[in-house]
BALOLUM-224133 format. One record per residue (C-alpha): x, y, z; residue number from 1; residue in three letters. Coordinates in pm, whole numbers, plus 50000, padded with zeros to 5 digits. Example, Ala and Ser with C-alpha at 12.3 -4.5 7.8 and 13.67 -1.06 7.14 Angstrom:
[atom [51230 49550 50780] 1 ALA]
[atom [51367 49894 50714] 2 SER]
***
This chain:
[atom [37902 90703 25800] 1 UNK]
[atom [38041 90677 25446] 2 UNK]
[atom [38383 90821 25375] 3 UNK]
[atom [38366 90986 25030] 4 UNK]
[atom [38731 91085 25012] 5 UNK]
[atom [38955 90912 24759] 6 UNK]
[atom [39305 90806 24845] 7 UNK]
[atom [39591 90707 24617] 8 UNK]
[atom [39786 90386 24681] 9 UNK]
[atom [40065 90211 24488] 10 UNK]
[atom [39952 89928 24263] 11 UNK]
[atom [40198 89637 24273] 12 UNK]
[atom [40222 89303 24096] 13 UNK]
[atom [40359 88977 24234] 14 UNK]
[atom [40383 88816 23890] 15 UNK]
[atom [40693 88615 23794] 16 UNK]
[atom [40713 88809 23467] 17 UNK]
[atom [40780 89135 23647] 18 UNK]
[atom [41068 89312 23474] 19 UNK]
[atom [41401 89321 23655] 20 UNK]
[atom [41308 89090 23941] 21 UNK]
[atom [41510 88785 24028] 22 UNK]
[atom [41440 88574 24338] 23 UNK]
[atom [41698 88641 24607] 24 UNK]
[atom [41751 88671 24981] 25 UNK]
[atom [41670 89045 24991] 26 UNK]
[atom [41371 89174 25186] 27 UNK]
[atom [41155 89191 24873] 28 UNK]
[atom [41115 89570 24884] 29 UNK]
[atom [41156 89596 24504] 30 UNK]
[atom [40793 89491 24469] 31 UNK]
[atom [40679 89807 24644] 32 UNK]
[atom [40876 90047 24424] 33 UNK]
[atom [40595 90120 24181] 34 UNK]
[atom [40519 90419 23962] 35 UNK]
[atom [40169 90286 23906] 36 UNK]
[atom [39904 90422 24146] 37 UNK]
[atom [39531 90372 24177] 38 UNK]
[atom [39263 90571 24357] 39 UNK]
[atom [39021 90402 24593] 40 UNK]
[atom [38730 90516 24812] 41 UNK]
[atom [38726 90289 25116] 42 UNK]
[atom [38427 90328 25352] 43 UNK]
[atom [38662 90336 25652] 44 UNK]
[atom [39001 90475 25748] 45 UNK]
[atom [39277 90240 25633] 46 UNK]
[atom [39597 90174 25827] 47 UNK]
[atom [39918 90332 25700] 48 UNK]
[atom [40148 90205 25428] 49 UNK]
[atom [39883 90039 25209] 50 UNK]
[atom [39927 89905 24857] 51 UNK]
[atom [39696 89732 24612] 52 UNK]
[atom [39721 89406 24420] 53 UNK]
[atom [39480 89342 24131] 54 UNK]
[atom [39325 88992 24149] 55 UNK]
[atom [39392 88856 23798] 56 UNK]
[atom [39294 88493 23842] 57 UNK]
[atom [38994 88337 24007] 58 UNK]
[atom [39035 88192 24352] 59 UNK]
[atom [38802 87999 24579] 60 UNK]
[atom [38757 88289 24823] 61 UNK]
[atom [38434 88484 24752] 62 UNK]
[atom [38589 88790 24918] 63 UNK]
[atom [38839 88822 24628] 64 UNK]
[atom [38651 88799 24297] 65 UNK]
[atom [38832 88823 23965] 66 UNK]
[atom [38920 89185 23883] 67 UNK]
[atom [38888 89313 24239] 68 UNK]
[atom [39161 89516 24409] 69 UNK]
[atom [39303 89362 24727] 70 UNK]
[atom [39448 89627 24959] 71 UNK]
[atom [39720 89514 25199] 72 UNK]
[atom [39894 89708 25475] 73 UNK]
[atom [40263 89691 25558] 74 UNK]
[atom [40170 89756 25921] 75 UNK]
[atom [40063 89486 26164] 76 UNK]
[atom [39692 89432 26208] 77 UNK]
[atom [39399 89197 26174] 78 UNK]
[atom [39357 89047 25827] 79 UNK]
[atom [39019 89003 25658] 80 UNK]
[atom [38944 88627 25657] 81 UNK]
[atom [39309 88560 25758] 82 UNK]
[atom [39434 88653 25409] 83 UNK]
[atom [39789 88787 25376] 84 UNK]
[atom [40039 88889 25110] 85 UNK]
[atom [40348 88686 25198] 86 UNK]
[atom [40710 88744 25097] 87 UNK]
[atom [40932 88436 25117] 88 UNK]
[atom [41311 88427 25070] 89 UNK]
[atom [41413 88344 24713] 90 UNK]
[atom [41050 88311 24597] 91 UNK]
[atom [40790 88529 24432] 92 UNK]
[atom [40546 88674 24691] 93 UNK]
[atom [40201 88518 24702] 94 UNK]
[atom [39856 88583 24846] 95 UNK]
[atom [39747 88316 25089] 96 UNK]
[atom [39511 88228 25369] 97 UNK]
[atom [39687 88163 25700] 98 UNK]
[atom [39549 87823 25800] 99 UNK]
[atom [39704 87778 26144] 100 UNK]
[atom [39511 88071 26286] 101 UNK]
[atom [39188 87914 26159] 102 UNK]
[atom [39267 87576 26312] 103 UNK]
[atom [39346 87734 26650] 104 UNK]
[atom [39007 87906 26658] 105 UNK]
[atom [38802 87599 26558] 106 UNK]
[atom [38562 87449 26808] 107 UNK]
[atom [38672 87153 27017] 108 UNK]
[atom [38402 86925 26873] 109 UNK]
[atom [38498 86992 26509] 110 UNK]
[atom [38872 86943 26559] 111 UNK]
[atom [39055 86621 26509] 112 UNK]
[atom [39185 86466 26831] 113 UNK]
[atom [39550 86532 26898] 114 UNK]
[atom [39732 86264 27088] 115 UNK]
[atom [40025 86335 27311] 116 UNK]
[atom [40363 86286 27147] 117 UNK]
[atom [40646 86178 27374] 118 UNK]
[atom [40900 86449 27447] 119 UNK]
[atom [41231 86426 27632] 120 UNK]
[atom [41044 86462 27963] 121 UNK]
[atom [40828 86158 27882] 122 UNK]
[atom [41107 85930 27762] 123 UNK]
[atom [41363 85846 28032] 124 UNK]
[atom [41726 85926 27940] 125 UNK]
[atom [41616 86105 27621] 126 UNK]
[atom [41788 86429 27527] 127 UNK]
[atom [41618 86515 27199] 128 UNK]
[atom [41259 86570 27100] 129 UNK]
[atom [41104 86312 26862] 130 UNK]
[atom [40951 86604 26668] 131 UNK]
[atom [41183 86748 26404] 132 UNK]
[atom [41315 87089 26508] 133 UNK]
[atom [41221 87228 26166] 134 UNK]
[atom [40851 87169 26241] 135 UNK]
[atom [40849 87378 26557] 136 UNK]
[atom [40841 87718 26384] 137 UNK]
[atom [40647 87699 26056] 138 UNK]
[atom [40339 87874 25916] 139 UNK]
[atom [40079 87697 25704] 140 UNK]
[atom [39919 87891 25417] 141 UNK]
[atom [39670 87800 25146] 142 UNK]
[atom [39804 87963 24827] 143 UNK]
[atom [39505 88139 24667] 144 UNK]
[atom [39655 88110 24317] 145 UNK]
[atom [39654 87729 24361] 146 UNK]
[atom [39381 87652 24620] 147 UNK]
[atom [39470 87282 24630] 148 UNK]
[atom [39824 87374 24735] 149 UNK]
[atom [39914 87410 25103] 150 UNK]
[atom [40245 87576 25181] 151 UNK]
[atom [40437 87495 25498] 152 UNK]
[atom [40691 87777 25534] 153 UNK]
[atom [40961 87803 25802] 154 UNK]
[atom [40927 88131 25993] 155 UNK]
[atom [41295 88201 25924] 156 UNK]
[atom [41224 88219 25546] 157 UNK]
[atom [40930 88461 25574] 158 UNK]
[atom [41045 88813 25486] 159 UNK]
[atom [40707 88981 25552] 160 UNK]
[atom [40339 88902 25603] 161 UNK]
[atom [40101 89189 25520] 162 UNK]
[atom [39733 89164 25622] 163 UNK]
[atom [39446 89218 25376] 164 UNK]
[atom [39264 89527 25505] 165 UNK]
[atom [39015 89613 25229] 166 UNK]
[atom [38878 89479 24899] 167 UNK]
[atom [38744 89707 24627] 168 UNK]
[atom [38516 89512 24396] 169 UNK]
[atom [38529 89577 24024] 170 UNK]
[atom [38254 89809 23905] 171 UNK]
[atom [38021 89703 23628] 172 UNK]
***
């Protein structure tokens, strides 16, 4: 059943040229204080607290063509194709594909073999893990603005991670 009602959502920009924005340790809420709104007609009910980001550069994800409107939700939920808007401390937010989730869901035959790494329990008299503590809690994203770039971000630096819930393609 098609939903013909239009809803209004804030239109935000994550561009570095945004007036009055300086990277800092704040929660990044300044990005969501927008006087610019757009109307959309999604075919389904969207979760609460949605906002739109216009896709202004081409990326390698067919779901997000140039000129489309990506709609993200500030509430938790399942993201389309594992795509999120991500706020990182002292950086400009970006749109990225969460890669770890994809690797966890891959089939056993297509995955690379993982060999056991010794831990304190495997090495007698050892008190520390041979794996750096900083690698225990990180998220891996493919930055859609630079598809060749993978970003390994410590969980402690992530301010927010909003799931992509809808894409409105450009008409015409």
